[in-house]
C-alpha positions in Angstrom: 54.8 92.3 83.8 57.8 90.8 85.6 58.5 87.2 85.1 57.9 85.0 88.0 60.9 82.7 88.7 60.0 79.6 90.6 62.9 78.5 92.8 62.8 75.2 94.4 63.5 75.3 98.1 66.0 72.4 97.8 68.0 74.3 95.2 68.2 77.3 97.6 69.4 75.0 100.4 72.0 73.3 98.1 73.3 76.7 97.0 73.6 77.8 100.6 75.4 74.7 101.6 77.8 75.0 98.6 78.6 78.7 99.5 79.2 77.8 103.1 81.5 74.9 102.1 83.4 77.0 99.6 84.0 79.7 102.2 85.2 77.1 104.7 87.5 75.6 102.1 89.0 79.0 101.3 89.6 79.7 105.0 91.2 76.3 105.6 93.4 76.7 102.5 94.7 80.0 103.9 95.3 78.4 107.3 97.1 75.5 105.6 99.5 77.9 103.9 100.2 79.8 107.1 100.8 76.5 109.0 103.1 75.2 106.2 105.2 78.3 106.4 105.4 78.0 110.2 106.4 74.3 110.0 109.1 75.1 107.5 110.5 77.9 109.7 110.5 75.6 112.7 112.3 72.9 110.8 114.9 75.3 109.6 115.4 76.7 113.1 115.7 73.3 114.7 118.1 72.0 112.0 120.2 75.2 112.3 120.4 75.0 116.0 121.3 71.3 115.9 124.0 72.0 113.4 125.4 74.9 115.5 125.4 72.9 118.7 127.5 70.2 117.1 125.5 67.5 119.0 122.8 65.1 118.3 120.0 67.0 120.1 117.1 66.1 117.8 115.1 63.1 119.0 115.4 60.1 116.7 111.6 60.1 116.1 111.7 63.7 114.9 114.8 63.4 112.6 112.8 62.1 109.6 110.3 65.0 110.1 113.0 67.7 110.3 115.0 66.3 107.3 111.9 65.4 105.3 113.1 61.8 105.4 116.5 62.6 103.8 119.3 60.8 105.6 122.8 62.2 105.3 121.9 64.4 102.3 125.0 65.4 100.4 125.8 68.7 99.0 124.7 69.3 95.5 126.9 69.1 92.5 127.5 72.9 92.3 128.5 73.2 96.0 130.8 70.2 95.6 132.6 71.9 92.7 132.7 75.2 94.7 134.4 73.3 97.6 136.9 71.6 95.4 137.7 74.9 93.7 138.2 76.7 97.0 140.6 73.9 98.2 142.6 73.8 95.0 146.3 74.6 95.4 146.7 75.4 91.7 144.4 75.7 88.6 142.6 72.5 87.8 141.2 71.0 84.6 137.8 69.5 84.3 139.4 66.0 84.3 141.1 66.8 87.6 137.8 68.0 89.1 136.2 64.7 87.9 138.9 62.7 89.6 138.4 64.5 92.9 134.6 64.1 92.7 134.8 60.4 91.8 137.1 59.9 94.7 135.2 61.9 97.3 131.6 61.4 96.1 131.3 58.4 93.8 127.5 58.4 94.1 127.4 62.0 93.0 129.6 61.4 89.9 127.6 58.3 89.0 124.4 60.4 88.7 125.8 62.3 85.7 125.6 60.8 82.3 128.5 63.0 81.1 130.5 64.0 84.2 133.0 66.3 82.3 130.2 68.2 80.6 128.4 68.7 83.9 131.7 69.9 85.5 132.4 72.3 82.7 128.9 73.7 82.8 129.1 74.3 86.6 132.6 75.8 86.4 131.6 78.2 83.6 128.6 79.2 85.6 130.9 79.9 88.6 133.0 82.1 86.3 129.9 84.0 85.3 129.0 84.5 89.0 132.5 85.9 89.6 133.4 83.1 91.9 136.1 81.6 89.5 138.2 82.4 86.6 139.3 80.3 83.7 142.3 80.3 81.4 144.2 78.1 79.0 146.7 76.0 80.9 149.6 73.9 79.9 148.9 71.8 76.9 146.1 74.1 75.7 143.5 72.7 78.2 141.1 75.0 80.0 141.8 75.3 83.7 139.8 76.9 86.5 140.8 78.6 89.8 139.0 80.6 92.5 138.7 84.2 91.7 141.7 86.0 93.3 141.5 89.3 95.1 143.7 90.9 92.5 141.4 89.7 89.7 138.4 91.2 91.4 140.1 94.6 91.9 141.4 94.5 88.3 137.9 93.7 87.0 136.4 96.6 89.1 139.1 99.0 87.8 138.1 98.4 84.2 134.5 99.5 84.9 133.7 103.2 84.2 133.5 105.4 87.2 130.1 106.8 88.0 129.4 109.9 85.8 131.9 108.8 83.1 
C-alpha cells in the first residue's frame, strides 16, 4: 500500500513563493549582466568620441560616471616604459629609464618599492613581446632600445620556412 504523505498547505505555498522568487532573481541577474555590458560599451563610446573630438564635450556631472571617478588617470607603468623606449634616441640603461620616469611621473615612480627591478622586469617583458631588444652596452651594463625593422627581418629570416 502506498505511503500517504501529508503536506502542509503552508509548506506548499512557501515552496511556490521560493520558486517564483528564485526565477525572478535569475531573470534579474541576467538583465543586470546585459545592462552592465551596455553601460560599459556606452562609457567606452562616449570616452572615445570625447577623446577624438579634442574638446570637453562631456557634461561635468557625467565625467565621474564615464571615468568611474578616476580623474586624470595616468598611463600604467608598462605603457610609460613603452613611450620612453619609443622616444629614446639611443639605447638606455634601467637607471636612465628610472631618471626619466622620476622626472616625468614622480608619483608613478614613488609607487614602486624597487623602481629599477620594476623597470628591468617590464623591459625584459617588452623584449619577449618583440617590442624591444637588449644588449650589453658600454661598461658592461644592459641597455634596451626599440626593436628595429632590421632586427625583425633578421629574426624572421632565422625561422625555418614552411615545409622545412
